[in-house]
BAFI-3210 file (N, C-alpha, C; in Angstrom, 3 decimals, decimal comma, padded with zeros to 6 digits):
// residues 261
n [1|2|3|4|5|6|7|8|9|10|11|12|13|14|15|16|17|18|19|20|21|22|23|24|25|26|27|28|29|30|31|32|33|34|35|36|37|38|39|40|41|42|43|44|45|46|47|48|49|50|51|52|53|54|55|56|57|58|59|60|61|62|63|64|65|66|67|68|69|70|71|72|73|74|75|76|77|78|79|80|81|82|83|84|85|86|87|88|89|90|91|92|93|94|95|96|97|98|99|100|101|102|103|104|105|106|107|108|109|110|111|112|113|114|115|116|117|118|119|120|121|122|123|124|125|126|127|128|129|130|131|132|133|134|135|136|137|138|139|140|141|142|143|144|145|146|147|148|149|150|151|152|153|154|155|156|157|158|159|160|161|162|163|164|165|166|167|168|169|170|171|172|173|174|175|176|177|178|179|180|181|182|183|184|185|186|187|188|189|190|191|192|193|194|195|196|197|198|199|200|201|202|203|204|205|206|207|208|209|210|211|212|213|214|215|216|217|218|219|220|221|222|223|224|225|226|227|228|229|230|231|232|233|234|235|236|237|238|239|240|241|242|243|244|245|246|247|248|249|250|251|252|253|254|255|256|257|258|259|260|261]
n.u [042,364|039,882|036,397|033,932|031,246|027,918|024,986|021,913|019,113|016,701|014,106|010,775|009,060|005,871|002,919|000,492|000,624|-001,334|-002,712|-003,306|-003,409|-002,842|-000,154|003,062|005,653|008,203|008,846|010,478|011,081|011,637|010,837|008,836|005,422|002,845|000,135|000,433|001,319|003,404|004,906|005,076|004,101|005,993|005,794|005,033|006,932|005,771|003,093|001,966|001,082|001,023|003,648|005,516|008,818|011,272|013,578|012,721|011,177|013,059|015,014|013,620|013,054|015,646|016,472|014,692|015,503|018,168|017,854|016,464|018,378|020,261|022,379|022,737|024,636|026,628|027,351|025,359|025,477|024,769|024,853|027,697|028,685|031,352|034,698|035,038|034,162|033,197|033,661|031,681|030,994|028,602|026,772|023,484|022,208|024,111|024,334|021,708|021,079|023,349|026,597|029,396|031,905|035,349|036,686|034,717|033,327|030,990|029,434|027,135|024,576|021,524|018,801|016,548|014,555|011,688|010,355|007,113|004,287|001,013|-001,701|-003,384|-006,179|-006,434|-005,002|-006,701|-008,784|-007,439|-007,092|-009,655|-010,311|-008,029|-007,496|-008,538|-006,650|-004,924|-004,383|-004,576|-002,847|-003,066|-000,811|000,309|002,365|002,301|001,765|003,224|002,336|-000,166|-001,540|-002,517|-002,420|000,742|001,366|003,400|004,243|003,009|000,389|001,351|001,148|000,895|001,211|-000,493|-000,918|-004,029|-005,608|-006,543|-005,724|-003,932|-000,882|001,190|003,396|006,711|009,544|012,824|014,676|017,795|019,329|022,321|024,856|027,352|028,946|027,289|024,949|023,075|021,745|022,123|021,315|018,646|017,756|018,182|016,271|013,909|014,179|013,922|011,254|010,084|010,726|008,871|006,591|007,405|007,444|004,732|003,930|005,151|005,862|005,678|007,490|007,370|006,813|005,745|005,366|003,308|001,075|001,081|001,567|000,833|000,595|-000,541|000,177|-001,156|-002,344|000,160|002,792|005,109|006,997|008,528|011,071|010,570|008,646|005,259|003,032|002,437|003,853|001,759|001,587|-000,186|-001,032|001,336|003,743|003,408|003,408|005,478|007,940|010,889|014,027|017,394|019,274|018,102|015,809|012,184|010,568|009,241|009,058|009,916|012,821|012,353|010,298|011,442|014,057|013,872|011,675|009,168|006,502]
n.v [004,553|002,047|002,651|002,135|-000,104|-000,506|-002,359|-000,979|-001,238|-003,251|-002,875|-003,616|-002,892|-002,874|-003,892|-003,606|-004,012|-002,625|-003,074|-000,572|-000,401|-002,639|-004,922|-005,695|-007,786|-009,282|-012,753|-013,866|-015,947|-019,026|-020,118|-019,527|-019,596|-020,357|-018,251|-017,923|-016,290|-013,485|-012,129|-013,292|-012,986|-013,115|-016,015|-018,045|-020,999|-023,410|-023,060|-021,431|-018,903|-015,346|-013,079|-010,411|-009,789|-009,144|-007,938|-006,421|-004,426|-003,230|-002,437|-000,496|001,407|002,205|003,282|005,492|007,021|007,537|009,304|011,316|012,209|013,097|011,483|009,915|008,040|008,871|006,785|004,979|002,972|001,679|003,855|003,594|001,379|000,940|002,038|004,462|007,114|009,682|008,763|008,567|007,864|008,591|008,704|008,557|006,848|004,815|003,787|002,888|001,025|-000,472|-001,305|-001,668|-000,822|-000,816|000,440|001,136|002,571|002,740|000,736|-002,173|-003,027|-001,330|-001,730|-004,359|-006,129|-008,044|-010,732|-010,206|-011,863|-013,009|-011,527|-012,876|-013,010|-012,750|-014,951|-017,013|-016,484|-016,963|-019,718|-020,516|-019,347|-019,168|-018,156|-015,601|-013,930|-013,058|-011,162|-010,464|-008,162|-006,495|-005,174|-002,946|-001,831|001,434|002,870|005,843|007,539|006,685|006,314|003,935|000,454|-000,975|-002,793|-004,617|-005,533|-007,643|-007,836|-007,864|-009,910|-009,145|-010,277|-009,484|-008,801|-008,072|-004,883|-004,218|-006,518|-007,594|-007,585|-008,950|-006,912|-006,392|-005,043|-004,885|-002,803|-001,817|-000,155|001,385|002,354|004,534|006,003|008,135|007,733|006,472|008,380|009,257|006,989|006,926|009,151|008,112|006,090|007,625|008,861|006,574|005,908|008,113|007,420|005,448|006,932|008,267|006,067|005,408|007,568|007,020|004,147|000,575|-002,244|-003,229|-001,096|001,277|003,868|003,517|003,186|000,930|-000,762|000,985|001,634|001,344|001,815|000,146|000,169|000,675|000,185|000,268|-002,142|-002,260|-003,665|-004,394|-002,507|-002,266|-001,647|-001,236|001,288|003,245|004,344|005,443|008,246|009,497|009,195|010,338|013,040|014,848|017,369|016,672|016,740|016,987|017,445|017,145|014,870|014,542|014,476|011,837|009,608|009,761|010,124|009,286|007,468|005,334|004,846|005,386|003,876|004,141|003,337]
n.w [023,519|023,491|023,057|025,547|025,153|025,781|026,110|026,564|026,337|024,632|022,471|021,268|018,295|017,281|015,451|012,836|009,304|006,918|003,767|001,441|-001,233|-004,027|-003,454|-004,627|-004,213|-005,600|-006,424|-008,229|-011,144|-012,659|-015,048|-017,993|-018,464|-020,777|-020,795|-018,103|-014,932|-015,178|-013,280|-010,324|-006,830|-003,753|-001,714|001,162|001,386|002,248|003,093|001,178|001,686|001,232|002,185|003,743|003,197|005,717|004,828|002,663|003,855|005,597|003,755|002,254|004,225|004,849|002,393|002,238|004,467|003,840|001,692|003,056|004,871|003,122|002,212|-000,008|-002,209|-005,061|-006,704|-006,483|-004,595|-001,288|001,555|003,474|002,273|001,570|002,517|001,289|002,059|004,456|007,872|010,586|013,842|014,984|012,981|011,863|009,900|009,486|012,045|012,572|010,488|009,963|008,461|006,177|006,896|007,622|009,762|011,557|014,447|015,802|016,936|016,960|014,454|014,890|014,216|013,673|011,475|011,264|009,227|007,841|008,479|007,342|009,111|012,003|011,698|008,919|008,118|008,841|007,075|004,714|004,739|004,207|001,719|-000,348|-002,924|-003,043|-002,057|-003,913|-006,846|-010,361|-012,221|-015,161|-017,467|-020,017|-022,771|-023,927|-027,063|-028,045|-030,054|-031,127|-028,780|-027,870|-026,848|-027,446|-030,367|-030,679|-028,282|-025,999|-023,439|-019,966|-017,104|-013,806|-010,563|-007,545|-004,029|-002,770|-001,903|001,488|002,801|005,692|007,597|010,181|011,930|012,969|014,567|015,986|018,130|019,218|021,877|022,582|024,886|024,413|026,087|026,344|027,630|026,016|024,569|021,913|020,498|021,203|019,817|017,251|017,270|017,267|014,767|013,216|013,711|012,495|009,908|009,368|008,971|006,655|004,964|004,796|003,269|000,924|-000,869|-000,721|-001,876|-005,391|-008,304|-007,235|-008,228|-009,915|-008,441|-006,848|-003,673|-001,534|001,884|005,345|008,779|011,504|014,891|016,102|018,343|021,136|022,814|025,827|027,711|031,125|031,467|032,257|030,638|027,115|024,942|023,305|020,030|018,165|016,392|016,848|015,496|013,071|010,653|011,349|010,796|009,009|010,450|010,034|011,999|014,490|015,721|015,697|018,854|019,340|021,031|024,459|026,599|029,250|028,883|027,485|028,507|031,207|032,044|033,653|033,882]
ca.u [041,610|038,609|035,236|033,098|029,948|027,022|023,597|021,019|017,761|016,218|012,653|010,052|008,108|004,906|001,656|000,061|000,712|-002,578|-002,539|-004,276|-003,464|-002,213|001,276|003,847|007,051|008,399|009,522|011,304|010,475|012,640|010,310|007,697|004,334|001,841|-001,053|000,729|001,685|004,774|005,595|004,382|004,539|006,665|004,875|005,644|007,127|004,986|001,662|001,493|000,596|001,907|004,241|006,413|010,143|011,848|014,585|012,040|010,805|014,274|015,660|012,900|013,276|017,002|016,411|014,010|016,304|019,353|017,435|016,096|019,610|021,141|023,579|022,689|025,915|026,518|027,536|024,180|025,640|024,240|025,730|028,390|029,031|032,796|035,348|035,204|033,228|033,513|033,215|031,270|030,297|027,273|025,945|022,232|021,935|025,039|023,976|020,408|020,975|024,591|027,470|030,513|033,122|036,362|037,075|033,507|033,413|029,680|028,709|026,370|023,332|020,473|017,471|016,303|013,188|011,212|009,391|005,743|003,336|-000,390|-002,279|-004,107|-007,506|-006,308|-004,551|-007,911|-009,490|-006,658|-007,381|-010,983|-010,372|-006,686|-007,449|-008,935|-005,510|-004,074|-005,064|-003,738|-002,880|-002,598|-000,136|000,711|003,195|001,477|002,357|003,135|001,665|-001,585|-002,162|-003,083|-001,453|001,700|001,010|004,532|004,505|001,757|000,151|002,050|000,319|001,612|000,432|-000,451|-001,770|-004,966|-005,866|-007,358|-005,015|-003,059|000,253|001,764|004,630|007,551|010,954|013,527|015,646|018,701|019,934|023,622|025,495|028,754|029,414|026,332|023,700|022,200|020,983|022,180|020,496|017,249|017,495|018,079|014,967|012,894|014,299|013,368|009,799|009,728|010,843|007,609|005,717|007,873|007,039|003,309|003,788|005,809|005,285|006,451|007,504|007,610|005,848|005,091|004,980|002,077|-000,026|001,235|002,308|000,488|000,315|-000,757|000,487|-002,244|-002,060|001,608|003,152|006,442|007,102|009,787|011,293|010,454|007,488|004,071|002,120|003,124|003,753|000,919|002,041|-001,305|-000,545|002,506|004,874|003,041|003,239|006,561|008,936|012,141|015,160|018,602|020,077|017,407|014,542|011,006|010,554|008,072|009,110|010,776|013,825|011,792|009,461|012,265|015,208|013,484|010,708|008,449|005,139]
ca.v [003,558|001,722|003,161|001,107|-000,265|-001,157|-002,464|-000,430|-001,776|-003,665|-002,717|-004,139|-002,002|-003,857|-003,393|-004,269|-003,328|-002,806|-002,669|000,370|-000,735|-003,925|-004,995|-006,679|-008,053|-010,401|-013,977|-014,382|-017,083|-019,725|-020,492|-018,755|-020,481|-019,730|-017,913|-017,843|-015,000|-013,102|-011,645|-013,737|-012,431|-014,073|-016,764|-019,009|-022,216|-024,547|-022,754|-020,657|-017,593|-014,207|-012,404|-009,302|-010,039|-008,074|-007,232|-005,436|-003,301|-002,557|-001,786|000,717|002,388|002,745|004,119|006,742|007,821|008,034|010,510|012,354|012,743|013,583|010,651|009,019|008,049|009,082|005,522|004,143|002,015|002,102|004,613|002,641|000,202|000,752|003,098|005,631|008,129|010,061|007,810|009,238|006,865|009,080|008,751|007,842|005,776|003,722|003,182|002,214|-000,060|-001,211|-000,890|-002,560|-000,045|-001,548|001,162|001,628|002,584|003,091|-000,386|-003,046|-002,576|-001,120|-002,129|-005,680|-006,154|-009,413|-010,993|-009,881|-012,852|-012,624|-011,402|-014,087|-013,028|-013,000|-016,330|-017,838|-016,270|-017,590|-021,154|-020,719|-018,911|-018,658|-017,448|-014,203|-013,167|-012,709|-010,578|-010,277|-006,803|-006,504|-003,936|-002,927|-000,725|002,334|003,559|007,276|008,252|006,311|006,318|002,623|-000,580|-001,245|-004,097|-005,545|-005,985|-008,113|-007,498|-008,633|-010,158|-009,004|-010,737|-008,596|-009,051|-006,953|-003,940|-004,726|-007,581|-007,055|-008,409|-008,639|-006,143|-006,328|-004,702|-004,741|-001,705|-001,914|001,102|001,195|003,489|004,729|007,094|009,248|007,310|006,013|009,526|009,261|005,911|007,336|009,998|007,226|005,443|008,572|008,978|005,346|006,045|009,051|006,710|004,747|007,942|008,448|004,902|005,562|008,564|006,501|002,860|-000,623|-003,187|-002,732|-000,295|002,279|005,036|003,166|002,985|-000,263|-000,745|001,983|000,926|002,111|001,092|000,157|-000,304|000,695|000,383|-000,161|-002,983|-001,952|-004,571|-003,774|-001,610|-003,116|-001,334|-000,789|002,695|003,331|005,456|006,065|009,160|010,226|009,100|010,940|014,469|015,695|017,851|015,931|017,591|016,172|017,693|016,740|014,240|014,846|013,716|010,962|008,967|010,497|009,323|008,644|006,357|004,233|004,597|005,436|002,803|004,404|002,799]
ca.w [024,275|022,862|023,755|026,145|024,507|026,741|025,669|027,585|026,219|023,315|022,484|020,107|017,631|016,784|014,928|011,618|008,012|006,172|002,371|000,892|-002,658|-004,271|-003,148|-005,370|-003,880|-006,508|-005,998|-009,323|-011,849|-013,454|-016,358|-018,481|-018,853|-021,633|-020,037|-016,677|-014,352|-015,505|-012,085|-009,121|-005,551|-002,887|-000,872|002,071|000,585|002,724|003,206|000,035|002,117|000,960|003,335|003,384|003,767|006,524|004,035|001,827|004,721|006,062|002,616|001,870|005,285|004,685|001,184|002,553|005,392|003,131|000,977|004,027|005,452|002,070|002,158|-001,166|-002,914|-006,504|-007,426|-006,299|-003,510|000,008|002,440|004,324|001,482|001,704|003,278|000,445|002,555|005,830|008,889|011,811|014,663|015,356|011,778|012,141|008,951|009,720|013,334|012,516|009,521|009,823|007,369|005,886|007,086|008,396|010,972|012,201|015,901|016,336|017,502|016,068|013,841|015,883|013,787|013,107|010,960|011,070|008,156|008,236|007,981|007,397|010,440|012,390|011,092|007,482|007,941|008,886|005,802|003,647|004,748|003,628|000,308|-000,679|-004,212|-002,883|-001,561|-005,047|-007,992|-011,540|-012,761|-016,539|-017,867|-021,419|-023,237|-024,728|-028,210|-027,752|-031,137|-031,214|-027,465|-027,621|-026,498|-028,512|-030,931|-030,698|-026,920|-025,427|-022,033|-018,936|-015,934|-012,551|-009,412|-006,389|-002,875|-002,926|-000,810|002,578|003,515|006,740|008,007|011,485|011,745|014,167|014,467|017,259|018,097|020,360|022,282|023,199|025,551|024,050|026,922|026,311|028,235|024,924|024,058|020,452|019,978|021,359|018,644|016,090|017,371|016,820|013,308|012,651|013,756|011,429|008,634|009,139|008,375|005,278|004,190|004,493|002,218|-000,273|-001,290|-000,397|-002,988|-006,737|-009,082|-006,395|-009,017|-010,647|-007,507|-006,027|-002,419|-000,526|003,126|006,572|010,005|012,475|016,248|016,292|019,749|021,559|023,993|026,493|028,840|032,436|031,487|032,285|029,539|025,899|024,561|022,117|019,196|017,466|015,353|017,342|014,568|011,794|010,441|011,853|009,839|009,168|010,796|010,020|013,193|015,712|015,340|016,495|020,110|019,280|022,346|025,370|027,305|030,442|028,465|027,001|029,350|032,617|032,242|034,894|033,926]
c.u [040,258|037,450|034,394|031,726|029,059|025,604|022,690|019,654|017,492|014,703|012,049|009,085|007,139|003,634|001,242|000,332|-000,567|-002,383|-003,667|-004,385|-002,733|-000,707|001,935|005,281|007,379|009,166|010,518|010,643|011,500|012,154|009,122|006,640|003,339|000,574|-000,814|001,059|003,144|005,573|004,838|004,925|005,212|005,648|005,657|005,763|006,255|003,485|001,106|000,981|001,548|002,474|005,123|007,776|010,636|012,875|013,951|011,663|012,045|014,964|014,964|013,050|014,656|017,062|015,811|014,843|017,592|019,013|017,101|017,330|020,573|022,424|023,567|023,989|025,700|026,669|026,374|024,293|025,060|025,298|026,360|028,795|030,523|033,381|035,559|034,181|033,664|032,923|032,939|030,503|028,918|026,310|024,666|021,985|022,829|024,759|022,715|020,488|022,231|025,375|028,595|031,863|034,102|036,661|035,874|033,611|032,055|028,860|027,874|025,160|022,252|019,141|017,465|014,828|012,795|010,396|007,980|004,783|001,926|-000,848|-003,119|-005,482|-007,449|-005,775|-005,737|-008,705|-008,774|-006,942|-008,731|-011,010|-009,034|-006,628|-007,799|-007,792|-004,536|-004,935|-004,071|-003,931|-002,271|-002,000|000,338|001,648|002,362|002,293|002,140|002,405|000,166|-002,304|-002,817|-001,982|-000,559|001,470|002,165|004,869|003,176|001,602|000,926|001,154|001,207|000,705|000,600|-001,270|-002,712|-005,074|-006,769|-006,701|-004,081|-002,020|000,707|003,156|005,409|008,987|011,534|014,561|016,464|019,342|021,216|024,107|026,965|029,322|028,474|024,992|022,656|021,351|020,974|021,313|019,013|016,859|017,320|016,756|013,870|012,974|013,731|011,844|009,315|009,809|009,579|006,578|006,110|007,436|005,549|003,078|004,366|005,121|006,238|006,375|007,700|006,482|005,082|004,640|003,716|000,939|000,082|001,782|002,012|000,030|-000,020|-000,386|-000,675|-001,754|-000,560|001,937|004,545|006,314|008,492|009,972|011,262|009,293|006,226|003,158|002,911|002,961|002,978|001,300|000,896|-000,778|000,725|003,668|004,602|003,113|004,325|007,470|010,247|013,292|016,401|019,443|019,434|016,059|013,385|010,992|009,291|007,949|010,165|011,732|013,236|010,900|010,292|013,367|014,857|012,537|009,910|007,118|005,139]
c.v [003,315|002,203|002,016|001,094|-001,075|-001,167|-002,021|-001,106|-002,189|-003,633|-003,312|-003,079|-002,909|-003,190|-004,218|-003,376|-003,653|-002,274|-001,748|000,250|-002,050|-003,873|-006,065|-006,678|-009,362|-011,561|-014,463|-015,600|-017,701|-020,047|-019,615|-019,726|-019,715|-019,494|-017,767|-016,431|-014,701|-012,762|-012,073|-013,044|-013,523|-014,696|-017,696|-020,350|-023,390|-024,273|-022,039|-019,282|-016,486|-013,657|-011,284|-009,580|-008,851|-007,275|-006,170|-004,203|-002,521|-001,814|-000,500|001,792|003,021|003,693|005,487|007,623|008,312|009,290|011,637|013,002|013,278|012,797|009,666|009,154|008,194|007,792|004,561|003,108|002,579|002,886|003,646|001,377|-000,104|001,967|004,376|006,708|008,540|009,058|008,567|008,225|007,307|009,098|007,943|006,663|004,573|003,031|002,344|000,947|-000,909|-000,776|-001,902|-001,861|-000,771|-000,881|001,732|001,483|002,840|001,942|-001,150|-002,358|-002,446|-001,750|-003,533|-005,744|-007,594|-009,528|-010,747|-010,913|-012,281|-012,501|-012,641|-014,162|-013,298|-014,401|-017,290|-017,692|-016,955|-019,083|-021,456|-020,407|-018,326|-017,842|-015,969|-013,330|-012,788|-012,136|-010,422|-008,870|-006,853|-005,152|-004,062|-001,749|000,129|002,957|005,061|008,061|007,956|006,396|005,001|001,643|-000,890|-002,652|-005,083|-006,076|-006,360|-007,704|-008,425|-008,731|-010,089|-009,419|-009,767|-009,205|-007,855|-006,065|-004,591|-005,825|-006,955|-008,089|-007,979|-008,047|-006,117|-005,970|-004,687|-003,636|-001,766|-000,559|000,814|002,503|003,508|005,918|008,274|008,877|006,868|007,137|009,527|008,158|006,192|008,269|009,134|006,466|006,370|008,826|007,740|005,397|007,052|008,385|005,908|005,691|008,188|007,284|004,946|006,553|008,079|005,203|001,745|-001,581|-002,510|-001,885|000,710|003,504|004,787|002,790|001,764|000,112|000,366|001,264|001,906|001,212|001,260|-000,371|-000,347|001,002|-000,168|-001,004|-002,782|-002,913|-003,830|-002,812|-002,442|-002,884|-000,892|000,712|002,759|004,557|006,175|006,928|009,893|010,221|009,801|012,468|015,387|016,153|017,119|016,905|016,706|016,331|017,131|016,123|014,764|013,934|012,858|010,160|009,673|009,551|008,610|007,461|005,119|003,858|004,562|004,310|003,013|003,674|001,273]
c.w [023,618|023,725|024,291|025,487|025,431|026,191|026,809|027,535|024,771|023,367|021,212|019,606|016,890|016,289|013,732|010,415|007,255|004,754|001,946|-000,622|-002,839|-004,062|-004,002|-004,851|-004,576|-005,923|-007,035|-009,950|-012,776|-014,868|-016,708|-018,980|-019,725|-020,831|-018,548|-016,237|-014,674|-014,249|-010,825|-007,872|-004,733|-001,934|000,046|001,346|001,008|002,726|001,984|000,393|001,666|002,256|002,824|004,003|004,589|005,750|003,149|002,643|005,132|004,925|002,222|002,946|005,159|003,488|001,520|003,481|004,740|002,334|001,953|004,639|004,392|001,942|000,989|-001,959|-004,417|-007,296|-007,229|-005,203|-002,208|000,786|003,440|003,604|001,546|002,421|002,487|000,801|003,958|006,822|010,181|012,655|015,124|014,173|011,992|011,200|009,227|011,045|013,206|011,681|009,391|008,598|007,197|006,081|008,014|009,731|011,721|013,721|016,566|016,880|016,487|015,441|014,908|015,489|013,195|012,706|010,669|009,778|008,689|007,651|007,951|008,845|010,740|011,736|009,591|007,202|007,969|007,593|004,658|003,585|004,102|002,129|-000,113|-001,967|-004,080|-002,388|-002,665|-006,163|-009,136|-012,079|-014,159|-016,898|-019,303|-021,665|-024,193|-025,862|-028,027|-028,842|-031,153|-029,873|-027,110|-027,242|-027,698|-029,046|-030,942|-029,308|-026,276|-023,972|-021,094|-017,717|-014,676|-011,403|-008,251|-005,250|-002,793|-001,699|000,237|003,378|004,544|007,157|009,396|011,286|013,056|013,802|015,876|017,104|019,377|020,625|023,057|023,822|025,155|024,816|026,969|026,936|027,222|024,348|022,530|019,869|020,168|020,211|017,395|016,094|016,867|015,319|012,620|012,641|012,716|010,058|008,330|008,533|006,925|004,400|003,856|003,360|000,886|-000,697|-000,910|-001,574|-004,326|-007,284|-008,234|-007,162|-009,829|-009,702|-006,627|-004,635|-001,450|000,733|004,243|007,746|010,975|013,818|016,529|017,753|020,017|022,815|024,593|027,658|030,172|032,566|031,348|031,089|028,313|025,704|023,252|021,304|018,496|016,319|015,764|016,349|013,243|011,825|010,952|010,716|010,091|009,359|010,876|011,279|014,452|015,338|016,182|017,723|020,174|020,562|023,179|026,094|028,509|030,087|028,118|027,990|030,832|033,006|033,518|035,008|033,990]
res [x|x|x|x|x|x|x|x|x|x|x|x|x|x|x|x|x|x|x|x|x|x|x|x|x|x|x|x|x|x|x|x|x|x|x|x|x|x|x|x|x|x|x|x|x|x|x|x|x|x|x|x|x|x|x|x|x|x|x|x|x|x|x|x|x|x|x|x|x|x|x|x|x|x|x|x|x|x|x|x|x|x|x|x|x|x|x|x|x|x|x|x|x|x|x|x|x|x|x|x|x|x|x|x|x|x|x|x|x|x|x|x|x|x|x|x|x|x|x|x|x|x|x|x|x|x|x|x|x|x|x|x|x|x|x|x|x|x|x|x|x|x|x|x|x|x|x|x|x|x|x|x|x|x|x|x|x|x|x|x|x|x|x|x|x|x|x|x|x|x|x|x|x|x|x|x|x|x|x|x|x|x|x|x|x|x|x|x|x|x|x|x|x|x|x|x|x|x|x|x|x|x|x|x|x|x|x|x|x|x|x|x|x|x|x|x|x|x|x|x|x|x|x|x|x|x|x|x|x|x|x|x|x|x|x|x|x|x|x|x|x|x|x|x|x|x|x|x|x|x|x|x|x|x|x|x|x|x|x|x|x]
***
C-alpha cells in the first residue's frame, strides 16, 4: 500500500547575504573583446544589477551536505542522479534537494531557493552609482622557477561584486508527514540550517580557494504560517558539530509544528 503523504507546513527562511569578499558568479561570454572583462558576473538583463542565482546557492548547499553526510559519488555526479545507489526514503540529501530516482518514495523536494536580488538599500545605491558595484580582479599565471608572471600567458580580468554589498535571501522549506508527524522533515530542516553555517565557513561562487565568495548571513529568521512573530535565528544556526545521525536542535518542534506564538 502506498504511503500517505501530507503537507504539514511550508516555512520561509529569510535574511540577507552580506559579501565579506568579492563574489564572482559567472555569466558566460560569447565574444572576447580587446581590453574587456574576461569573466563578467551575472546581471539582471533589464536593470544591469548583480544578483545571486538561487541555483548557485542551492547547488553549493547540496555540495556541502553531500560531503558532510559522506554521500559524494565516485563518478562526480550528484547523489540521487540515477538508480545506481541505495534508495532510502529517509535520506536527508535526497529529501532536501530532490533527486532523479525512479522508485523514490520520500515525497517532493523540500527546499526551494529563490534568486537573491540586491537589498533595497543597495538597489538605491546602485541607481546612483552602478559602477561601484563591480570591480576588476587581475590574475596571472606564475612561473614556478622565476616566481614572476609567466610571459606567455597575459593577465586575465575577472569581474567581481565587491565586499560590503548585500542581497535579499529567501528559501522555502516544506515539511511533509509520511506517517511520522513530519519529524524527519524537521530534522532535515535543522540540517539545512546547519548547511548555512557550513556555507559561511566555505565560499559561494567561483574561485573560493583564492579568497572569493566569503559571505555572512544577517538577520536570519523563519516565517511560519499561523505564527504572529518570526523565529529569529541570530547565532542559533552557527557553531554546531555536524552529526550524520541527529542534527543540532536549532529549531524545536513546538516552534515549527506547534506554532504557539
